[in-house]
C-alpha positions as CSV (number, residue, x, y, z in Angstrom):
1,M,14.6,31.4,24.4
2,T,16.1,32.7,21.1
3,G,13.1,32.6,18.8
4,A,14.9,30.1,16.5
5,V,12.6,28.8,13.9
6,I,14.5,25.5,13.6
7,P,14.9,23.6,16.9
8,P,18.6,23.8,17.9
9,L,20.9,20.8,18.2
10,S,21.7,19.9,21.8
11,L,24.8,17.9,22.2
12,S,25.1,17.9,26.0
13,T,25.3,14.5,27.6
14,T,24.3,15.7,31.0
15,F,22.1,18.5,32.5
16,K,22.3,20.5,35.7
17,Q,20.3,19.5,38.7
18,V,19.0,22.1,41.2
19,S,19.1,19.4,43.9
20,P,19.7,15.6,43.8
21,G,17.1,14.0,41.6
22,E,15.6,17.4,40.6
23,P,16.8,18.4,37.1
24,M,16.4,22.0,36.1
25,A,14.4,21.3,32.9
26,G,13.2,17.7,33.4
27,M,16.3,16.1,31.9
28,D,19.4,14.7,33.8
29,Y,21.3,12.5,31.4
30,S,21.2,12.3,27.6
31,R,20.5,8.6,27.4
32,S,17.3,9.2,29.4
33,G,16.3,12.3,27.5
34,N,17.7,14.9,25.2
35,P,16.0,18.0,23.7
36,S,16.9,17.0,20.1
37,R,15.5,13.5,20.6
38,K,12.4,14.9,22.4
39,N,11.7,17.1,19.4
40,F,11.9,14.3,17.0
41,E,9.9,11.8,19.2
42,E,7.1,14.3,19.6
43,A,7.0,15.1,15.9
44,I,6.8,11.5,14.7
45,A,4.2,10.6,17.4
46,A,2.1,13.5,16.0
47,L,2.5,12.3,12.4
48,E,1.3,8.7,13.4
49,G,-1.5,10.1,15.5
50,G,0.0,8.5,18.6
51,K,0.6,9.8,22.1
52,H,4.2,8.6,22.6
53,G,7.2,8.3,20.4
54,L,10.5,6.6,21.3
55,A,13.6,6.8,19.1
56,F,16.3,4.2,18.9
57,A,19.8,3.8,17.5
58,S,18.4,1.7,14.5
59,G,15.3,-0.1,13.3
60,S,16.9,-3.3,14.5
61,A,17.4,-1.8,18.0
62,T,13.7,-0.9,18.0
63,T,12.8,-4.5,17.3
64,A,15.2,-5.8,20.0
65,T,13.8,-3.4,22.6
66,I,10.2,-4.4,21.8
67,I,11.0,-8.1,22.1
68,N,12.6,-7.3,25.5
69,M,9.2,-6.4,26.9
70,F,8.4,-10.1,26.9
71,K,9.8,-13.1,28.8
72,A,11.4,-16.4,27.7
73,G,8.7,-18.9,26.7
74,D,6.4,-16.3,25.0
75,H,5.2,-16.9,21.5
76,F,5.1,-14.5,18.6
77,I,3.3,-14.6,15.2
78,S,4.9,-12.9,12.3
79,V,4.0,-12.4,8.6
80,N,6.0,-15.0,6.7
81,D,7.8,-12.7,4.3
82,V,8.9,-10.2,7.0
83,Y,12.0,-8.1,6.4
84,G,15.1,-10.3,6.5
85,G,16.7,-8.5,9.5
86,T,13.5,-9.1,11.6
87,N,13.3,-12.7,10.5
88,R,17.0,-13.1,11.5
89,Y,16.4,-11.5,14.9
90,F,13.4,-13.8,15.7
91,N,15.1,-17.0,14.5
92,R,18.8,-16.4,15.5
93,V,18.7,-14.1,18.5
94,A,15.3,-14.4,20.2
95,A,14.8,-18.2,19.6
96,P,18.0,-19.3,21.4
97,I,17.0,-17.4,24.5
98,G,13.6,-19.0,24.7
99,F,11.2,-17.0,22.5
100,H,9.1,-18.9,20.0
101,S,7.9,-17.5,16.6
102,T,5.5,-18.8,14.0
103,F,5.7,-17.3,10.5
104,V,2.3,-17.2,8.7
105,D,0.9,-16.3,5.3
106,M,-1.4,-13.5,6.2
107,S,-3.1,-13.2,2.9
108,D,-5.7,-15.3,4.6
109,L,-6.2,-14.2,8.2
110,K,-7.6,-17.6,9.1
111,N,-4.0,-18.7,9.2
112,V,-3.3,-16.2,11.9
113,E,-6.2,-17.4,14.1
114,A,-4.9,-20.9,13.7
115,A,-1.4,-20.0,14.8
116,F,-2.5,-18.5,18.2
117,R,-1.3,-20.4,21.3
118,P,-2.1,-19.8,25.0
119,N,1.3,-18.0,25.3
120,T,1.0,-15.8,22.2
121,K,1.9,-12.3,23.2
122,M,2.6,-10.4,20.0
123,V,1.6,-10.4,16.3
124,W,4.2,-8.6,14.1
125,I,3.5,-7.5,10.6
126,E,4.7,-5.3,7.7
127,T,2.4,-4.0,5.1
128,P,3.5,-3.7,2.4
129,T,6.1,-6.4,3.1
130,N,9.7,-6.2,2.2
131,P,10.4,-6.9,-0.6
132,T,7.4,-8.8,-2.1
133,L,5.0,-5.9,-1.4
134,R,2.2,-8.1,-0.1
135,L,-0.4,-6.4,2.1
136,V,-2.0,-7.4,5.4
137,D,-5.5,-6.1,6.3
138,I,-4.5,-4.2,9.5
139,K,-8.1,-3.5,10.7
140,A,-9.2,-7.1,10.3
141,L,-6.1,-8.4,11.9
142,A,-6.4,-6.0,14.8
143,A,-9.9,-7.3,15.5
144,I,-8.5,-10.9,15.7
145,V,-5.7,-9.8,18.0
146,K,-8.1,-8.0,20.4
147,R,-10.0,-11.3,20.8
148,H,-6.9,-12.6,22.5
149,P,-6.3,-10.4,25.6
150,G,-2.7,-10.0,26.5
151,T,-1.5,-10.0,22.8
152,I,-0.4,-6.8,21.0
153,L,-0.2,-6.0,17.4
154,V,3.0,-4.3,16.0
155,V,3.0,-2.9,12.5
156,D,6.2,-2.0,10.7
157,N,5.2,1.0,8.6
158,T,8.6,1.8,7.0
159,F,7.5,1.2,3.4
160,L,4.7,3.8,3.4
161,S,5.6,6.3,6.1
162,P,3.0,8.1,8.2
163,Y,2.1,10.1,5.1
164,F,0.5,7.2,3.3
165,Q,-0.6,4.9,6.2
166,N,-1.4,5.2,9.9
167,P,-1.7,1.8,11.5
168,L,-2.6,3.1,15.0
169,S,-5.9,4.4,13.5
170,L,-6.6,0.9,12.2
171,G,-6.1,-0.8,15.6
172,A,-2.4,-1.4,15.9
173,D,-0.9,-1.1,19.4
174,I,2.6,-0.1,18.3
175,V,3.9,1.2,14.9
176,V,7.6,1.1,14.1
177,H,9.8,2.6,11.4
178,S,13.3,2.3,10.2
179,V,13.9,6.1,10.3
180,T,16.9,5.4,8.1
181,K,14.4,5.2,5.2
182,Y,11.6,7.7,4.3
183,L,11.4,9.6,7.6
184,N,15.0,10.9,7.4
185,G,15.0,10.6,3.7
186,H,18.6,11.7,2.9
187,S,20.6,8.5,3.4
188,D,22.7,10.0,6.2
189,V,21.1,8.6,9.4
190,V,20.7,5.1,10.8
191,M,17.9,5.2,13.3
192,G,14.5,3.6,14.4
193,V,11.4,4.7,16.1
194,A,8.3,3.2,17.9
195,V,5.0,5.1,18.4
196,T,2.1,4.0,20.6
197,S,-0.9,5.5,22.3
198,N,-0.9,2.8,25.0
199,S,0.7,4.4,28.1
200,E,1.5,1.1,29.7
201,L,3.4,-0.1,26.7
202,Y,5.1,3.3,26.5
203,E,6.3,3.0,30.1
204,K,7.8,-0.4,29.5
205,L,9.6,0.7,26.3
206,K,10.7,3.9,27.9
207,F,12.4,2.0,30.7
208,L,14.1,-0.3,28.2
209,Q,15.1,2.7,26.0
210,N,16.7,4.5,28.9
211,G,18.6,1.5,30.2
212,T,18.9,2.7,33.8
213,P,19.9,-0.2,36.0
214,A,17.5,-1.2,38.8
215,I,19.2,-0.8,42.1
216,Q,18.4,-3.5,44.6
217,P,19.7,-4.5,48.0
218,H,22.4,-7.1,47.8
219,T,21.8,-10.2,50.0
220,H,24.7,-11.9,51.8
221,P,24.9,-15.0,54.0
222,R,26.1,-12.6,56.8
223,P,25.1,-8.9,57.1
224,P,27.9,-6.7,55.6
225,I,29.5,-4.1,57.7
226,T,28.3,-1.4,55.2
227,P,25.3,-1.8,52.9
228,S,26.1,-2.7,49.3
229,L,24.1,-2.5,46.1
230,S,23.9,-4.9,43.2
231,L,23.0,-3.5,39.8
232,S,20.7,-5.5,37.6
233,F,21.1,-4.9,33.8
234,S,18.9,-7.7,32.7
235,Q,16.3,-5.3,31.4
236,A,18.6,-2.4,30.6
237,I,19.3,-1.7,26.9
238,G,19.8,2.0,26.3
239,A,20.0,1.8,22.5
240,V,19.4,5.5,21.9
241,P,20.3,7.6,18.9
242,S,22.7,10.5,19.0
243,P,21.3,14.0,19.3
244,F,22.8,14.8,15.8
245,D,20.9,11.9,14.2
246,C,17.7,13.1,15.9
247,F,18.3,16.6,14.6
248,L,18.8,15.4,11.0
249,A,15.8,13.1,11.2
250,N,13.6,15.9,12.5
251,R,14.9,18.0,9.5
252,G,13.9,15.2,7.2
253,L,10.3,15.1,8.5
254,K,9.8,18.7,7.3
255,T,9.9,17.6,3.7
256,L,8.3,14.2,4.1
257,H,5.0,15.1,2.5
258,I,6.7,16.6,-0.6
259,R,9.1,13.7,-1.0
260,M,6.4,11.0,-0.6
261,E,4.3,12.6,-3.3
262,K,7.3,12.7,-5.7
263,H,8.3,9.1,-4.8
264,Q,4.8,7.9,-5.7
265,E,4.7,9.9,-8.9
266,N,7.9,8.5,-10.1
267,A,7.0,5.0,-9.0
268,F,3.9,5.0,-11.1
269,I,5.9,6.0,-14.2
270,V,8.5,3.3,-13.6
271,A,6.0,0.6,-12.7
272,N,3.9,1.3,-15.8
273,F,7.0,1.2,-18.0
274,L,8.2,-2.1,-16.5
275,E,4.7,-3.6,-16.8
276,S,4.8,-2.9,-20.6
277,S,8.4,-4.3,-20.9
278,P,8.9,-7.7,-22.6
279,F,11.9,-8.3,-20.3
280,C,9.7,-8.4,-17.1
281,T,7.6,-11.4,-16.1
282,E,6.0,-9.7,-13.1
283,V,5.7,-6.1,-11.7
284,I,4.6,-5.8,-8.1
285,Y,3.3,-2.4,-7.0
286,P,0.2,-1.9,-4.9
287,G,-0.8,1.1,-6.9
288,L,-1.3,-1.0,-10.1
289,A,-4.6,-2.5,-10.8
290,S,-2.7,-5.8,-11.5
291,H,-1.7,-6.1,-7.9
292,P,-3.8,-8.8,-6.3
293,Q,-4.5,-6.6,-3.2
294,H,-5.0,-3.3,-5.0
295,E,-8.4,-2.8,-3.5
296,L,-7.1,-3.4,0.1
297,A,-4.3,-0.9,-0.7
298,K,-6.9,1.7,-1.7
299,R,-8.9,1.0,1.5
300,Q,-6.2,1.2,4.2
301,Q,-3.6,3.5,2.6
302,S,-3.9,7.1,1.4
303,G,-1.2,6.4,-1.2
304,F,1.1,3.7,-2.6
305,G,4.6,4.8,-1.9
306,G,7.8,4.6,-3.9
307,M,8.8,0.9,-3.7
308,I,8.5,-1.4,-6.7
309,S,9.5,-5.0,-7.0
310,F,9.8,-6.9,-10.3
311,R,10.9,-10.2,-11.7
312,I,13.2,-10.0,-14.7
313,K,13.1,-12.5,-17.5
314,G,15.9,-15.0,-17.3
315,D,18.1,-16.2,-14.5
316,L,20.4,-14.7,-11.9
317,S,23.1,-13.9,-14.4
318,N,20.5,-11.9,-16.4
319,A,19.7,-9.9,-13.3
320,K,23.4,-9.3,-12.5
321,R,24.0,-8.0,-16.0
322,F,21.0,-5.7,-15.7
323,F,22.5,-4.1,-12.6
324,Q,25.8,-3.6,-14.4
325,H,24.2,-1.4,-17.0
326,I,21.7,0.8,-15.1
327,K,22.3,4.5,-15.4
328,Y,19.8,6.4,-13.3
329,F,19.6,4.0,-10.3
330,T,22.4,3.2,-7.9
331,L,23.1,-0.4,-7.0
332,A,23.0,-0.1,-3.2
333,E,21.1,-1.3,-0.2
334,S,18.4,0.7,1.6
335,L,15.5,2.8,0.3
336,G,13.6,6.0,0.9
337,G,16.4,8.5,0.2
338,I,16.5,11.3,-2.3
339,E,18.4,9.1,-4.7
340,S,17.0,6.2,-6.7
341,L,18.4,2.8,-5.5
342,S,18.1,-0.7,-6.8
343,E,19.1,-4.1,-5.5
344,I,18.5,-7.9,-5.5
345,P,17.0,-8.6,-2.1
């Protein structure tokens, strides 16, 4: 103990054991657990009002690990304008190995009820969605999901952060984030996280996060002279972030509240300006009264975030010329950092 105000960075990949299987401080190998990762996981779980946090090497790694809780033949329901990377994973990675997904317009939750099948195991949403900023009523959707035992609700909360929305309090089973965005907030970490209060889900995800192979007796037609072991990696992923990334992300959390308030303040200024511009045909920001789900946003969010989408008058060539002349925004992918970014999704 040094009395350090800031949790120190722990780069060790392995930890001393007092006897086989008995680590000195509860950690044996850094993929299984690391002090820097533990600090971040506990902090983000607290921010989301959850019991358990699990950090991953990216937001996409978080998605892949959650999908690996299920078995081939299971069915998922997803909001139809889900983030492109998630759509790609469901359609081009999960589908070929036997998972089935239905993409639904969730502005009317009757569409969700109609999409359920006997083998539906997960409903996956974003709210607001990326990039059309449509909302899903989390509390109402959670009530529908709970009428189907064995199905869980996962909410991607990246666009609002825990500062402006807490899906677990509205009935979600798991909340996920691309830590790369608002949580880290400085455009220097690629990382993901999942938070849950369900201990059974946590144990499943923890096993997959760790990636420790299951050791099972190896069967032979004839008994071997000496026992042998076969290692099964079918459920072992181990897509964990580095200690340094966890250290940086934990640093980012300390200014999240200040950054989110400023993001929102600036977003209102830009959204109001764009809405008055003759060069825009539509401005999409849940904080504006013109947003068709503005009342829902006020009901389930404590703020509106810093993401704005708009449609420029003209065609693609007009949009490209616009990006060639911007001065205060950088044309680059991603969001949620301390700089202002713009892109054509």
